[in-house]
LOLO-313858 format. One record per residue (C-alpha): residue number from 0; residue in one letter; x, y, z. Coordinates in steps of 0.25 Angstrom, whole numbers, plus 5000, padded with zeros to 4 digits. Layout:
N
<pt><minu>NUM</minu><zado>A</zado><X>X</X><Y>Y</Y><Z>Z</Z></pt>
...
This chain:
115
<pt><minu>0</minu><zado>E</zado><X>5477</X><Y>5347</Y><Z>5442</Z></pt>
<pt><minu>1</minu><zado>P</zado><X>5479</X><Y>5355</Y><Z>5451</Z></pt>
<pt><minu>2</minu><zado>T</zado><X>5477</X><Y>5368</Y><Z>5443</Z></pt>
<pt><minu>3</minu><zado>A</zado><X>5462</X><Y>5362</Y><Z>5443</Z></pt>
<pt><minu>4</minu><zado>V</zado><X>5458</X><Y>5370</Y><Z>5455</Z></pt>
<pt><minu>5</minu><zado>D</zado><X>5465</X><Y>5381</Y><Z>5453</Z></pt>
<pt><minu>6</minu><zado>M</zado><X>5457</X><Y>5381</Y><Z>5440</Z></pt>
<pt><minu>7</minu><zado>A</zado><X>5442</X><Y>5386</Y><Z>5438</Z></pt>
<pt><minu>8</minu><zado>G</zado><X>5438</X><Y>5381</Y><Z>5424</Z></pt>
<pt><minu>9</minu><zado>M</zado><X>5442</X><Y>5385</Y><Z>5411</Z></pt>
<pt><minu>10</minu><zado>S</zado><X>5435</X><Y>5387</Y><Z>5397</Z></pt>
<pt><minu>11</minu><zado>A</zado><X>5437</X><Y>5392</Y><Z>5383</Z></pt>
<pt><minu>12</minu><zado>Q</zado><X>5426</X><Y>5398</Y><Z>5372</Z></pt>
<pt><minu>13</minu><zado>T</zado><X>5425</X><Y>5402</Y><Z>5357</Z></pt>
<pt><minu>14</minu><zado>D</zado><X>5420</X><Y>5413</Y><Z>5349</Z></pt>
<pt><minu>15</minu><zado>G</zado><X>5422</X><Y>5406</Y><Z>5335</Z></pt>
<pt><minu>16</minu><zado>E</zado><X>5435</X><Y>5416</Y><Z>5334</Z></pt>
<pt><minu>17</minu><zado>Q</zado><X>5443</X><Y>5414</Y><Z>5349</Z></pt>
<pt><minu>18</minu><zado>V</zado><X>5443</X><Y>5406</Y><Z>5362</Z></pt>
<pt><minu>19</minu><zado>T</zado><X>5444</X><Y>5409</Y><Z>5375</Z></pt>
<pt><minu>20</minu><zado>V</zado><X>5450</X><Y>5404</Y><Z>5388</Z></pt>
<pt><minu>21</minu><zado>Q</zado><X>5442</X><Y>5406</Y><Z>5401</Z></pt>
<pt><minu>22</minu><zado>W</zado><X>5448</X><Y>5398</Y><Z>5412</Z></pt>
<pt><minu>23</minu><zado>S</zado><X>5448</X><Y>5404</Y><Z>5428</Z></pt>
<pt><minu>24</minu><zado>T</zado><X>5453</X><Y>5399</Y><Z>5441</Z></pt>
<pt><minu>25</minu><zado>A</zado><X>5451</X><Y>5398</Y><Z>5454</Z></pt>
<pt><minu>26</minu><zado>S</zado><X>5463</X><Y>5397</Y><Z>5462</Z></pt>
<pt><minu>27</minu><zado>E</zado><X>5476</X><Y>5405</Y><Z>5456</Z></pt>
<pt><minu>28</minu><zado>A</zado><X>5486</X><Y>5400</Y><Z>5466</Z></pt>
<pt><minu>29</minu><zado>D</zado><X>5496</X><Y>5392</Y><Z>5461</Z></pt>
<pt><minu>30</minu><zado>M</zado><X>5490</X><Y>5399</Y><Z>5445</Z></pt>
<pt><minu>31</minu><zado>A</zado><X>5501</X><Y>5407</Y><Z>5440</Z></pt>
<pt><minu>32</minu><zado>G</zado><X>5495</X><Y>5407</Y><Z>5425</Z></pt>
<pt><minu>33</minu><zado>F</zado><X>5487</X><Y>5399</Y><Z>5413</Z></pt>
<pt><minu>34</minu><zado>Q</zado><X>5492</X><Y>5396</Y><Z>5399</Z></pt>
<pt><minu>35</minu><zado>V</zado><X>5479</X><Y>5392</Y><Z>5388</Z></pt>
<pt><minu>36</minu><zado>L</zado><X>5484</X><Y>5380</Y><Z>5381</Z></pt>
<pt><minu>37</minu><zado>R</zado><X>5477</X><Y>5377</Y><Z>5368</Z></pt>
<pt><minu>38</minu><zado>G</zado><X>5475</X><Y>5365</Y><Z>5363</Z></pt>
<pt><minu>39</minu><zado>E</zado><X>5467</X><Y>5360</Y><Z>5348</Z></pt>
<pt><minu>40</minu><zado>A</zado><X>5466</X><Y>5345</Y><Z>5355</Z></pt>
<pt><minu>41</minu><zado>E</zado><X>5462</X><Y>5341</Y><Z>5369</Z></pt>
<pt><minu>42</minu><zado>N</zado><X>5475</X><Y>5335</Y><Z>5374</Z></pt>
<pt><minu>43</minu><zado>G</zado><X>5482</X><Y>5347</Y><Z>5365</Z></pt>
<pt><minu>44</minu><zado>P</zado><X>5495</X><Y>5350</Y><Z>5363</Z></pt>
<pt><minu>45</minu><zado>F</zado><X>5491</X><Y>5364</Y><Z>5371</Z></pt>
<pt><minu>46</minu><zado>A</zado><X>5498</X><Y>5375</Y><Z>5370</Z></pt>
<pt><minu>47</minu><zado>P</zado><X>5500</X><Y>5391</Y><Z>5376</Z></pt>
<pt><minu>48</minu><zado>V</zado><X>5490</X><Y>5397</Y><Z>5367</Z></pt>
<pt><minu>49</minu><zado>S</zado><X>5491</X><Y>5410</Y><Z>5379</Z></pt>
<pt><minu>50</minu><zado>E</zado><X>5501</X><Y>5417</Y><Z>5387</Z></pt>
<pt><minu>51</minu><zado>L</zado><X>5502</X><Y>5413</Y><Z>5401</Z></pt>
<pt><minu>52</minu><zado>I</zado><X>5491</X><Y>5420</Y><Z>5408</Z></pt>
<pt><minu>53</minu><zado>A</zado><X>5493</X><Y>5426</Y><Z>5420</Z></pt>
<pt><minu>54</minu><zado>A</zado><X>5484</X><Y>5422</Y><Z>5433</Z></pt>
<pt><minu>55</minu><zado>Q</zado><X>5477</X><Y>5434</Y><Z>5440</Z></pt>
<pt><minu>56</minu><zado>Y</zado><X>5478</X><Y>5430</Y><Z>5453</Z></pt>
<pt><minu>57</minu><zado>P</zado><X>5490</X><Y>5422</Y><Z>5454</Z></pt>
<pt><minu>58</minu><zado>G</zado><X>5497</X><Y>5414</Y><Z>5468</Z></pt>
<pt><minu>59</minu><zado>A</zado><X>5478</X><Y>5419</Y><Z>5471</Z></pt>
<pt><minu>60</minu><zado>A</zado><X>5468</X><Y>5408</Y><Z>5475</Z></pt>
<pt><minu>61</minu><zado>Q</zado><X>5461</X><Y>5417</Y><Z>5465</Z></pt>
<pt><minu>62</minu><zado>G</zado><X>5455</X><Y>5413</Y><Z>5455</Z></pt>
<pt><minu>63</minu><zado>A</zado><X>5452</X><Y>5421</Y><Z>5440</Z></pt>
<pt><minu>64</minu><zado>A</zado><X>5448</X><Y>5421</Y><Z>5426</Z></pt>
<pt><minu>65</minu><zado>Y</zado><X>5455</X><Y>5419</Y><Z>5414</Z></pt>
<pt><minu>66</minu><zado>T</zado><X>5451</X><Y>5421</Y><Z>5396</Z></pt>
<pt><minu>67</minu><zado>Y</zado><X>5461</X><Y>5418</Y><Z>5386</Z></pt>
<pt><minu>68</minu><zado>T</zado><X>5458</X><Y>5420</Y><Z>5373</Z></pt>
<pt><minu>69</minu><zado>D</zado><X>5463</X><Y>5411</Y><Z>5363</Z></pt>
<pt><minu>70</minu><zado>R</zado><X>5462</X><Y>5418</Y><Z>5350</Z></pt>
<pt><minu>71</minu><zado>E</zado><X>5471</X><Y>5408</Y><Z>5339</Z></pt>
<pt><minu>72</minu><zado>V</zado><X>5459</X><Y>5400</Y><Z>5337</Z></pt>
<pt><minu>73</minu><zado>E</zado><X>5453</X><Y>5393</Y><Z>5322</Z></pt>
<pt><minu>74</minu><zado>K</zado><X>5439</X><Y>5389</Y><Z>5321</Z></pt>
<pt><minu>75</minu><zado>G</zado><X>5435</X><Y>5376</Y><Z>5321</Z></pt>
<pt><minu>76</minu><zado>R</zado><X>5447</X><Y>5369</Y><Z>5331</Z></pt>
<pt><minu>77</minu><zado>T</zado><X>5445</X><Y>5365</Y><Z>5346</Z></pt>
<pt><minu>78</minu><zado>Y</zado><X>5458</X><Y>5369</Y><Z>5356</Z></pt>
<pt><minu>79</minu><zado>W</zado><X>5458</X><Y>5364</Y><Z>5368</Z></pt>
<pt><minu>80</minu><zado>Y</zado><X>5461</X><Y>5375</Y><Z>5380</Z></pt>
<pt><minu>81</minu><zado>K</zado><X>5470</X><Y>5373</Y><Z>5392</Z></pt>
<pt><minu>82</minu><zado>L</zado><X>5477</X><Y>5380</Y><Z>5403</Z></pt>
<pt><minu>83</minu><zado>Q</zado><X>5488</X><Y>5379</Y><Z>5407</Z></pt>
<pt><minu>84</minu><zado>V</zado><X>5489</X><Y>5383</Y><Z>5422</Z></pt>
<pt><minu>85</minu><zado>L</zado><X>5503</X><Y>5389</Y><Z>5426</Z></pt>
<pt><minu>86</minu><zado>K</zado><X>5507</X><Y>5389</Y><Z>5442</Z></pt>
<pt><minu>87</minu><zado>L</zado><X>5513</X><Y>5399</Y><Z>5453</Z></pt>
<pt><minu>88</minu><zado>D</zado><X>5525</X><Y>5386</Y><Z>5452</Z></pt>
<pt><minu>89</minu><zado>G</zado><X>5528</X><Y>5389</Y><Z>5438</Z></pt>
<pt><minu>90</minu><zado>S</zado><X>5521</X><Y>5374</Y><Z>5435</Z></pt>
<pt><minu>91</minu><zado>R</zado><X>5511</X><Y>5374</Y><Z>5425</Z></pt>
<pt><minu>92</minu><zado>E</zado><X>5497</X><Y>5364</Y><Z>5424</Z></pt>
<pt><minu>93</minu><zado>P</zado><X>5485</X><Y>5362</Y><Z>5414</Z></pt>
<pt><minu>94</minu><zado>Y</zado><X>5470</X><Y>5366</Y><Z>5412</Z></pt>
<pt><minu>95</minu><zado>G</zado><X>5458</X><Y>5364</Y><Z>5406</Z></pt>
<pt><minu>96</minu><zado>L</zado><X>5453</X><Y>5359</Y><Z>5393</Z></pt>
<pt><minu>97</minu><zado>V</zado><X>5444</X><Y>5366</Y><Z>5388</Z></pt>
<pt><minu>98</minu><zado>S</zado><X>5442</X><Y>5366</Y><Z>5370</Z></pt>
<pt><minu>99</minu><zado>V</zado><X>5434</X><Y>5376</Y><Z>5362</Z></pt>
<pt><minu>100</minu><zado>T</zado><X>5432</X><Y>5373</Y><Z>5347</Z></pt>
<pt><minu>101</minu><zado>V</zado><X>5431</X><Y>5386</Y><Z>5339</Z></pt>
<pt><minu>102</minu><zado>G</zado><X>5418</X><Y>5389</Y><Z>5330</Z></pt>
<pt><minu>103</minu><zado>P</zado><X>5416</X><Y>5396</Y><Z>5320</Z></pt>
<pt><minu>104</minu><zado>R</zado><X>5406</X><Y>5409</Y><Z>5323</Z></pt>
<pt><minu>105</minu><zado>Q</zado><X>5393</X><Y>5405</Y><Z>5321</Z></pt>
<pt><minu>106</minu><zado>S</zado><X>5385</X><Y>5417</Y><Z>5312</Z></pt>
<pt><minu>107</minu><zado>V</zado><X>5368</X><Y>5420</Y><Z>5312</Z></pt>
<pt><minu>108</minu><zado>F</zado><X>5364</X><Y>5420</Y><Z>5300</Z></pt>
<pt><minu>109</minu><zado>L</zado><X>5349</X><Y>5427</Y><Z>5302</Z></pt>
<pt><minu>110</minu><zado>P</zado><X>5341</X><Y>5421</Y><Z>5290</Z></pt>
<pt><minu>111</minu><zado>M</zado><X>5337</X><Y>5434</Y><Z>5281</Z></pt>
<pt><minu>112</minu><zado>V</zado><X>5323</X><Y>5442</Y><Z>5282</Z></pt>
<pt><minu>113</minu><zado>K</zado><X>5316</X><Y>5447</Y><Z>5270</Z></pt>
<pt><minu>114</minu><zado>Q</zado><X>5307</X><Y>5456</Y><Z>5273</Z></pt>
């Protein structure tokens, strides 16, 4: 896919309450914006979870970094994310596929020490 050359990477991580999706571009020469899509299986179906996120440097051979926070997640579930890249000519291309499992928040219990 041609877009892959212009993209610099994508990742997702969770703190147990929400998922943060991050991606970056190497060049935005033909990009107008992005939409984050989420699915509950590797093969989808995928649905948009973000509004259209405008490219920071549309039409420029310059890269940028982006972050989207998905708060509509449930503990114990695995989510798959990919991007829909909106091109300046109006076409759309998919990019990336990352997964993250939202785990329960870990609690640390310290033993009582008797004096």
